[in-house]
N, C-alpha and C positions, 0 to 999 in steps of 0.2 A: 528136573532138565529133561526135556523130550529134545533129542538132538537128530527107519523101518527100511531096511535097503531089499529089492525086490530083483527079480529075470528081466534084464533088457530083450529085447527083439530088435531093436532097429540097427542096418547095416550099412556102413560107410566105407569110404574107399579106403584101401591100406596102400600102404607105401608106393610109391612111382620112385622108378631110377632117378637119381639125383636129389631126392627128398633127403637124403641122409649124406652126410661125410661126417669122416672123424679127425678131431683136432691135430696139431702138429706136438712133436714131442714136449712134454711137459712134468712137473711133478706127479701127475694123475696116473701117466704111464708106469712110473716106478711101483704104483701099486698092483699093477699086473691086470687091469681089470676092464682096459678099453676094449668096447665091444671090435668084436671081428666080423664086420658085413659081410665077408665073404663065405662067413660059415653060420649064416642066419638058417634056420632050420625053416622051409618053405612053412606057410601057415595061410590058410584062406580067412579072409577077412573074419566070417563067421566063426571058425574055430580060434582065432585070437582075440576076438571080443567074447567067446567062451571061457577061454582061459582068463582073461581079464577079470569075469564074473567072479569067477575061482576064489582069483588071489586078491582083489582089490576090494576091501569092506570100506574105507575112510577115505575121502575126498579131502583135504586141507587146500584152502586156497589162500594164500598168503597174500593178501591185495595191498601193497605200497601205491605210492603217490607220486605223479608229474616228473618222470624221467624218459627221454628219447632212448631208442636202442643207441644211436651214436653217441649220446652223452657217456653210457656206460661202457657198451662194448663196440665203440666204432674203429676200436684199434686191439680187439682180439684177434689173435689168428685163429685164421680158419671160416671167420664169420664173414658176411658179407658187410663190408665195413668201408672206413673212408678211402683206405689204399688198395681196395681189393680191385680196382681198375684206373685206369688213369685219369689224373685230377681234370681233364676236358670231358670225361664220360662219366663224372661225377655229380648231378644235378645240384647247383647252387654252390660248388665247390669253393668258386670265387664271387663275392658279392660285394656291391656297391656300398658305402658306408660315409655319411657326410660328415667333413670334420667340423670343429669347431669355429673355424675361420671361414664356414660354407664351401670350400674346396671338396670336391669328391675323392674319396680314395677307395682300397679293397679291405676286404678281410676275408681270410678263408678259416677254416676248423683247425683249431690249436687245443694244444696240451694245457690245463688250467695247472701251472706250476706249484711245487710245494712251496719255493721261494722266488723272490726277487731279489733282484741287484740294486740297492740304492746308491743315488748320487755321489756317496760318501765310498761307495767300493764294496760295503758292507753287504753279506748276503742276508735278509731277512724272510721271516716264515710269510708267507700269505695263506695259508690254511683253507684248502681248496674244499673240503669238506662241508662248508657254510656259503652259500650263495645266496643272491637275490631270485627273486622268479620273476618270470619276464611276461610278456603279454600272452595270456592262454587263453583270452575270452575265444567266441565262436569265429567273429570279424576278424580277430587278430590272427588267429591260424590261417583262415582263409587267405589274408594279405600275404602272410609269411609264405605259404606255399607256392602261391602265385600259379593257379591252374589255366591252362590253354588247351584250349579243344579238349577240357574233361581231364587232362593229366596235367600233376603238379610239376612245377619246375622247382620250386624250393629255395628262391633267388631273393628272396624281400625278409628274411629273418632280421637281418642287422638293418635294414631301412624301418620296419614294422616298430621297432622298438624308441628308433627315432620320432615314431609319428609321421612317418613318411610311407608313400608307394611310389608305383610307377604309372603311368596313362597309356594309353594308347600307342603313344608314340613313343614311349621308352623314356619320357622325360620324368624326372623325379619332381612330385608334388606332395602337397599333404595330404595324407590319407582321410582326413574329414572334409576339407574343402573341396579338392582335386585342381587346388590351383598352386601357383609357385609358393615355396616355403616363405611366411612373413618373417620369420627368423632363423637364425642359424642353432644345431643341436647343442644343449647345454654339455657340459662334461660328463656328466651325471647319465645323459641319455646316450653319447656316444659308446659309453663303457658298458651298458646295458645292450647295447648292439653288437658290441662284442662279445661279452657274455651269452648271448643266443647261440654261437658258435664254438663255446667253449666245450671240453670234453675233458674227462677223467679216465683213470686207469688203474691196474691192478694196486698201485701204492695207495691211491684213496680209496678204492673198496674194493679191498682185498676179498672180505666174505663173497663178496658176489659173484669175482671172478673164480672163487675155488667152486662154487657149488656150479655155476658154467662150466669147469672145466672135467669137474670130476663127472657131472651128468648130462641132460639133454638141454642145451640152449638152442633155444628157437630165434631165428635170425630174419624172420619175416612175419612176426607177429605185430596186428596193427591194433591202436585203439578204433573203435567204431567208429565214435561221432568227433567231426570236426570240432572241437570247444572243449570247454573244462571238466574238473573232476564230476559234478553231479549227474550229467548226462552219460558219462562213461562207468559210473558206480549203477546208473540204473542197467546200464548195457550188459554189466556183468550177470544180472540173473535175469535179465529182460530180452536181451539180444538187441533192443533198440530203447529210444528214449521217448517214445510215443508217436511213432509213424500211423500204426494203425488206429490209435486214439485221432487223430487228425483226419485220417480217413474216414472213420466214422459219423465223427461232429467237427465238419468244415471250418465252422464259425469259430472254433477253439485254435485254430492255425498261428503259429507263432506270428503270422504276417499280418495278423487282424488288429492293427493297432488302432483303429476304430473302437473297436471292445473297449471300455474301460478295465474290465476283469481280466479279457486276455494281456492288454498291456501292461498291468500293475503284475500279472503273473507270469508272462513270459510264454504263455499256450503252447502248445505241441506241437511238432517234438520239441521238447525242452533242449536248448542249447546254452543256458546260463546256470549260474550257481544261485537258484532261490532257495528258500527252504521247503519240506513237505508241508503240505494240506494238514494232513493229520495231525492235531494239536495246536494247530494255529486259531487265529480268534475268528476266522470265517469257517470252522468246523463244528457243528452243531454237535457232536457226539462229547460225551462226558471222558472219554479218556484222553489223556493229555501226556503224550511220551514226554521224556526228558530233552531239556535243549541247553545248551551252555548260556550261562547267564549275561553273556555280550552277546549272543545269539539276536537274529532281527527276525528268529521264527514268527512270534504274531504279527508283524509288520507286514512280511515281504513273503507269504506263501504262494508256492506255485499251484497249477491245476491238481485237482487229484488226479493221480494217475490210476488209470483205470483199466489196461490192460494184463495180458497172463503174465507170468513169471514162472521162475520154477520153485517157490516159494508154494504157489498155488498148485503146479503139478504135485510136490510132494504131498499134499493132503490124501492123495490116494483117494482109495473107496471110502474113505472118512469125510471127504470134501462137504458135503453137505450138512453134516452134523458141526463141522466145524466151523463154518462159515454163519451158523445160526446164532453166534453168539456177537455177530458184526454189529455195532451199533449205528451205523448210517449204511443200512443195505441198499436202499434206493440208490443212493449216490456210488456205493461201491462196488455193486454187483452187476450192476446194469449190462455193464459191456462183456462181461463174462458169462452169462447163463447159459448159453450151449458149449462153453470151454468146461463148465461145472457138470454138467450131463457126461461129457466124455469122459472127464477126468473119473467121475463115479462111476461111471460104465464099464471101467477098464477092470475093475476089481482088485485093483494092485494094493498092496499093503501102503501105510503113508511112509514117505522117506524122513528118516530123522535128520535134522538140519539146524544149526544155529548161526547167527551173525554175531561175530564177538569184536566190539568197537571200544577202543580206550574210555574212559569217561561215560558210558552209558550208565554205568551204576558205579559203586565205591570202587575206589583204586586206590594204592597203596601211598600213591603221590598226594592225596587229599589231606587237607590242614586247614585250619583257618585262615592261611593267607590263599591257599589253593583251594576253594571248597567243592564240594558234589558237582561232576558236571562240567568243570572248569578248561579239562581236557579234551572234552567231549565237541567235535566237528560235526553237528547234526544232518550237514548236506551233504556228507560221506555216508551216511548209512541209508544206502538205497532201501530196504524193505519198508521204513517208514513213511516213504512217498506213496504208499499203494495201501488205500484205505482198507481194503481187505487184510491190511495186516496192523497197520498202526492204529485203526479204529476197533480193534478186536483186542480184547484183553486177554483172550484164551492165547490166541496166536503171539501176541506179544511178550507176554510173560513165559511163555515156553521155548521162545526162539530166539530172544534177541538179549544180549549181553555185555558185559564190559570186557575188558582185555584180561584181567587178572581171572576173570570166571574162566577163559581158555587154559590159563597155567593149573588152575586147580583141576579143571575136569580132566586134562591129560595125566597130570603128577597122580592124583589120588583115583585115577582109574574109574571116572566117572561117565565115558561116553558108553553109549549103548551097544551092547555085544553085538546087535546086529547090525551095524556100520551108520555112516551118514557123512553128511558134507559139512563141514565148517569153513565160514568166511572169516579172518583174522584181520583186523585194521588196526593199526597205532592212531596216534592224536597229536594234539598239542604238546606233550609232556613224554616222559618216558618212567618206566617203573624201573631202572635198572639205577635210577640215581645219577647218571652219569652228565657231565658237563663237557660241552664243546672242548677240547683240546687249545684252543686260542684262548688266552688270559683273559681278554680284551672284557670288560664288565658288560658292554652293550652287546658284543657277540653272545655271550653266555645270557644273557636276558632275552635274547632275541631267538637263537636258536636250540630249545632244549627237545624239540619233537621227534616223534618215534617213525612217524609214518613215511619220512624220507622228502617230504614236500618244500621244495625251495623257497626260500622266507622266512621259514618258523623250525625246519627241522636240519638236523646234523646229520651228513650222509652215512659217517659212519655210528653214531647213535642208532640210526635207522637199519643199518646192517647188522648192530648187535643184536635188535630186536628180532630180525630174520633168525640167527644164531640159535636166541634163545628158544623162539619156536619149534625150529628145525631141532636141535638138542633134546626138547621135551619131546618130541615126538619119537626121536631115535630111542630115547632111553626109556621106551613105554610099548605096551606090548601091541601098542596099533603100528609100530613099526614094520611089522612082518605082513601086514594087509594094508598099507598107506600108497596112497598118491598124493605126492605135496607140488603143488602148482604156485610158484613165486611168479607174482605178475603186477603189472602197473595198470592205474587206471588211464592218463593221459600222458603227453608230452610236458606238460608245463609251457608249451611253445616253444622247447628247445630245437635247435636244429637238428633234422634228420635227412639223408642226401635219397633214401630211396624214392623214386617218384611213384605217386599213386594213381590210380584211376577212379575217377568218382563212377560210383555204383547207385548211390540214390541222392537226388538234393532236397534242399529244405523249402519252403512254400515260397522262398522269394527267389529259389532258383539259384542258389549259391551251393557250392558243395558239401554234402552233408556226412556220407558215409562211402567207403571206411576213411582211415587218415593216416597219420603217419605211424611208423613202427613203435614201439614199447619195447622194453626187456621181459621175455618170459622163462620159465626155468622150470623144467620137470626134474622130479627127486623122488625116487622110489628103488623099492629093494628089487623091482623088475624093469627099472629104466635102464636105456642105453647108455653106457658110461662114456665119456669123453668124446660125446658126440654132438654134431651141429644139425641142427632140424631145419630145412629149407623150405617146407610145406606152407604156404601161405595159411594165416591162421588171425584171428580177432577173437574177442569175447565170446562170440559165438559158438566159437572153436571148443572152449572149455563148459559151457553148455551142452554141447553138442555130445561131448565127452561124458558129463553127467547122465544123460540122457541115454549113452550106451551102457553105463555101468548099471546105473539103476531101473533101466527097463521104462523108460518114460516115452510118452509120447512126445516129438519133439513140438516145443511151442509154437514154430510155424506151421503145424499139421491140426493145430486145434481151431476148431469150426469159427469162433470168432477172428481168430487173427488171420486166418484162410479168407474169413469175408474181408477185412480190413482191406488184407493184399489185394484181392479182387477191384475192391472201390479206389485203390490209390492207382491200379493200371486203368482202372476205366474213368475217374475223375481228374488224376495228374498226369497221367502218362508215366508214372513210374513204375517200372516193372520188379523191384525187390523191395516193396513196403513191408515193414515186418521185422520179425526177429530173423536171422539167417542161419539158424540151427537145423536148416533144411531146407529144400527147394533153391536155394540160392547156390550157384555152381562154384567150384574152385572155392570153397571153404574147408580146410582143415578141420581133423576129429582129434586131434594130439594123439593118436594111437601109433604112431611114428616115434614117439618119444620112447616106446618100451619095447624091450629087446624078446624076440621071438624064443631065442635060447633058455634064458631066464624064467619066462613063462613056462616053458616046458618041462624044464629041471635038467635040461642039458649041461646048462652053466649054472652055476651058484648064485641065489641071489644075492645082491649087493648087502653087505653087514651094516647095520646100525652106525659102527665106527668109521664106517667109509663117509659117511654124512655129517658126523659130528664136528664140530669145531671148537677147541681148547675145552672141553667137558668138564665141568668139575671145577673150573677156575673163575675167579671174580672178576664180572668185565671191566676192561679199562681200555683207555685210548692213549695215543695212536694204535689199530690194530697192526699186530707185527711189525710194532715199531717202526712206521712207515714205509717197511721196506717188503710189501706184498709181493711186488713183482721178482724180487730175487728169492722169496721163501717160497713161492708157488713155483719158479722156474720157468717162470714165461716173459717171453720178451716181445712187449706190444709193436705192431704193425709201423708205428712212427718212429721207429728208431733203425736207422742203418748202421751197423756197428754198434759204437756208442754214443752216434750222434743224432740228436732228437731234431726229427725235420721239420716239425709245427710248433714253434715256441710262440707264447701269446704275446700278443702287442705290446708296446713300450708303454703305454698308458692305463694297461689293462688292470679292472680292480673288480673281484668277484662279488662285491656287496657295496655298491658307490654311495646308498644312502645311509648304511648301518655305520660303516669304518670308512667315510670319505678320507681320501689322502693317504693312504697305505703306500708306503709305511708312514710314520708320523711326520717324516719331512716333507710329504707329500708329494714327491717326484724320484723316479728313479728311472736307470737305463737299463736295457734287455742285456 
């Protein structure tokens, strides 16, 4: 396994006043480890970076799927949430929704309940860990966010699920025709509209809330691209989904529907969930990366992605030798020739890295019924989209792995002593052998996934994967030199109230970057404890942090990316085309998550036991007996005393298609 740390030189902004606050009383304070902001030793940014380089050798990015910040943490005390301000000052707090009889009602954010009250008067479980997936297409999220003068209003999430929008006069119209709706929404459409505004708390997601409570929660971290998983997976390692490629090759623009090739592949910047070009029927190289037997990879590949990524930077001074085994260099390397020279000329040792994704190779779940790669989601595997990775057997073999390989590497102490970067992702199944708590066979068949994607993953099974990963790191020698970042790719189209301002538009002029908030948590022996980080951040912030720790030239400063950015300004009038790990103002660097006193040694590092969740116990559901809030001693902000102030709509169903008519009688009263 090749997973070479170096010495960084980049300097980024230090904490600013108001960037960090400490959360309210909870079980974390019982541990006596909450960061004392008033007694933080003064450190210059350069001094803090120097200490981080001494302390942090391993960066683990635990990369989950499709949840908005408000979905998980909208009622987390101390965070910028749903009740941090009056309802009238919360964008989209009250939204229009069309009833099944055609009348127009309203819906507001609500807690997805553990139980509902049936018409018989009996209370029946509703199992909020398993929810349907809402519209998270590029166009759908744009519609839901509803930008006016470049600022999102966040008020059409419910309407979008009903196939509706509003016109310039504020009238409700079909989002496909722009005309008055030809029919009323079905019950399923209305329930999906409601679902887009639902959220959970520490009873459904206790492990996430425990991590957030004990370590550093970011409440202003945004997905990069307005759109689904693939563009944001690319953004995790590239800080973009093809803006510089668009600038260098305007004919490949995603708006160029006159080109059959572009129309079939989505063009660039990528805004959809297409499959990677490497390994497809259009790819002439003999190497064929794996794909799920049910994937459409050979039939619907995207364009080859040809811009710089961290994996390119990770090659260091060995980059020329490394790319020499590329099987399609004319296509794969044409747009990074100057980048190659810059990276090679840096003289830096290669940085070890690995992308571990469930189903890429053999997993414990493989059987005759679930064959090899059946849990693999190829459009989540960002490195495969870049020909200089996917078409290079040396790179693919040494850096792309399955999920179980991560646990083997950590448990058997196989990670390089020099350190490195590991990205870890789940998939369609889970290696713990868990089933949803809901006994309904349809739900158990539909929701065994571990990457937290609504529609096929159970939230608690997915939390367990995070706990497994953190526990494995905490029990290993790597903990003492680790920075663990839990982060999501995108929102799934779920409501988040925080308004965003467009920085970059797509080739059709629609808002592209940045987009809604997603959850992000930093766990480390050197992290601030019980802290909430308000610094603006996005996927490029993680790239910026990795640049800093491993002394890499920022992607935005590589010559071909700079050329693309210049062309983007000249040709399209866009100021910030390309990655945002440098040159783009007001992008955080994650440093605010780290405690100066722990870095200097004035305060002891956080022990591994503080990060562990029920170590040595066999995973079981529901976590903390569905009483996570009580266990963690946290009162969500949608409770006033014992009264819940945001109950669910009377006809709400978290899985309208999978389990229509919950409970079995089909109706209930709130």
